[in-house]
C-alpha positions in Angstrom: 305.3 196.9 139.4 305.9 199.2 142.3 303.1 201.5 141.4 300.4 199.3 142.9 299.4 200.6 146.4 296.7 198.0 147.0 293.6 196.5 145.6 290.0 197.8 145.7 288.0 195.3 147.7 284.9 196.0 145.6 286.4 195.6 142.1 289.7 193.7 142.9 291.4 196.3 140.6 294.8 197.8 141.3 294.9 201.0 143.3 297.7 203.2 142.0 299.2 206.6 142.4 297.9 208.1 139.2 300.6 210.9 139.1 303.4 208.4 139.4 301.9 206.3 136.7 301.5 209.2 134.4 305.0 210.3 135.0 306.4 206.9 134.2 304.3 206.7 131.1 306.0 209.9 129.8 309.4 208.5 130.8 309.1 205.4 128.7 306.9 206.8 125.8 309.6 206.4 123.2 310.9 203.0 124.2 310.0 200.2 121.9 311.3 197.1 123.7 308.7 194.5 124.6 309.0 195.0 128.4 308.5 198.8 127.8 305.5 198.1 125.5 303.9 195.9 128.2 304.6 198.4 130.9 303.0 201.2 128.8 300.0 199.0 128.2 299.6 198.4 131.9 300.0 202.1 132.7 297.5 203.1 130.1 295.1 200.5 131.6 295.3 201.7 135.2 295.0 205.3 134.0 291.8 204.4 132.2 293.1 205.2 128.8 291.6 202.0 127.4 291.4 202.9 123.7 295.1 203.7 123.7 295.8 200.6 125.8 294.0 198.3 123.4 295.9 199.6 120.4 299.3 199.3 122.1 298.3 195.9 123.5 297.6 194.6 120.0 301.1 195.9 119.0 302.7 194.3 122.0 301.2 190.9 121.1 302.5 191.2 117.6 306.0 192.2 118.8 306.0 189.3 121.2 305.1 186.9 118.4 307.8 188.3 116.1 310.7 188.8 118.5 309.8 187.2 121.9 309.5 183.8 123.4 306.3 181.8 123.9 306.3 183.0 127.5 306.4 186.6 126.3 303.5 185.9 124.0 301.5 184.5 126.8 302.2 187.5 129.1 301.3 189.9 126.3 298.0 188.0 125.6 297.1 188.0 129.3 297.6 191.7 129.5 295.6 192.2 126.3 292.8 190.2 127.8 292.8 192.4 130.9 292.2 195.4 128.6 289.2 193.6 127.1 288.0 193.0 130.6 288.2 196.6 131.5 286.4 197.5 128.3 283.5 195.1 129.4 284.3 192.4 126.8 284.2 189.7 129.5 283.4 186.8 127.2 286.4 187.6 124.9 288.6 188.1 127.9 287.5 184.9 129.5 288.3 182.9 126.4 291.7 184.4 126.0 292.6 184.0 129.7 291.4 180.4 129.8 293.5 179.6 126.7 296.6 181.2 128.2 296.2 179.5 131.5 295.8 176.1 129.9 298.8 176.6 127.6 301.0 177.8 130.5 300.0 174.9 132.7 300.6 172.5 129.8 304.1 173.8 129.4 304.8 173.7 133.1 305.1 177.5 133.4 303.5 177.8 136.8 304.0 181.5 137.4 302.5 182.4 134.1 299.6 180.0 134.6 299.0 181.6 138.0 299.1 185.0 136.4 296.5 183.9 133.9 294.2 182.3 136.4 294.4 185.3 138.7 293.2 187.5 135.9 290.7 184.9 134.7 289.2 185.0 138.2 289.2 188.8 138.3 287.4 188.9 134.9 284.8 186.4 136.2 284.4 188.6 139.3 284.0 191.7 137.2 281.3 189.8 135.1 279.4 188.8 138.2 280.3 185.1 138.0 281.5 184.7 141.6 281.6 180.9 141.5 284.0 180.9 138.5 286.0 183.8 140.1 286.5 181.8 143.3 287.5 178.6 141.3 290.1 180.5 139.2 291.4 182.5 142.1 291.9 179.3 144.1 293.8 177.8 141.2 296.0 180.9 141.0 296.7 180.6 144.8 297.5 176.9 144.4 299.9 177.6 141.6 301.6 180.5 143.3 302.2 178.4 146.4 303.6 175.7 144.2 305.9 178.2 142.6 307.1 179.5 146.0 305.6 182.9 145.7 306.2 185.6 148.3 303.7 186.0 151.2 302.5 189.3 149.8 301.5 187.7 146.5 299.7 184.9 148.4 297.9 187.5 150.6 296.6 189.3 147.5 295.2 186.0 146.1 293.6 185.2 149.5 291.9 188.6 149.7 290.5 188.1 146.2 289.2 184.7 147.1 287.6 186.1 150.2 285.9 188.9 148.2 284.6 186.4 145.7 283.2 184.1 148.5 281.5 187.1 150.1 279.9 188.2 146.8 279.0 184.6 146.1 277.1 184.3 149.3 275.4 187.6 148.8 277.3 189.6 151.3 278.6 193.1 150.6 282.4 193.3 150.5 283.7 195.5 153.3 280.7 195.3 155.5 
């Protein structure tokens, strides 16, 4: 998504142009395709409209199960878990993300597994489990490299690992 301008080094969350995101949300409000639903969920999440994001995320998982592929279902479930994370339901998010990562790896869907591990690591980071965050983020980096990800994607993963390592060793990020 072109709306991400960077990542907050303290929280690892996306930094976005809120005006652009709000405008895009209005543009796609009436669209009902699965990609549009997933984009709307993400936009609601980054705009901190978490109640609406959770409702729409539940709907997107149902739509993916009815009309999508298994990969679509995994993507929708990972996004749903990130809403749980943002709402502070770290245990539920951890379980869902671990299940999605495991299923994707088992199917050989490297990019989806990396996506799930990245968010698993971010959830652990958010919950204060910096050892688990580091482990999951490193797995995401490994899988992204294996999938031939662009340097920019690898850089994001490396910065997240570095933040987790600094937090793990008791240092303040950005100091």
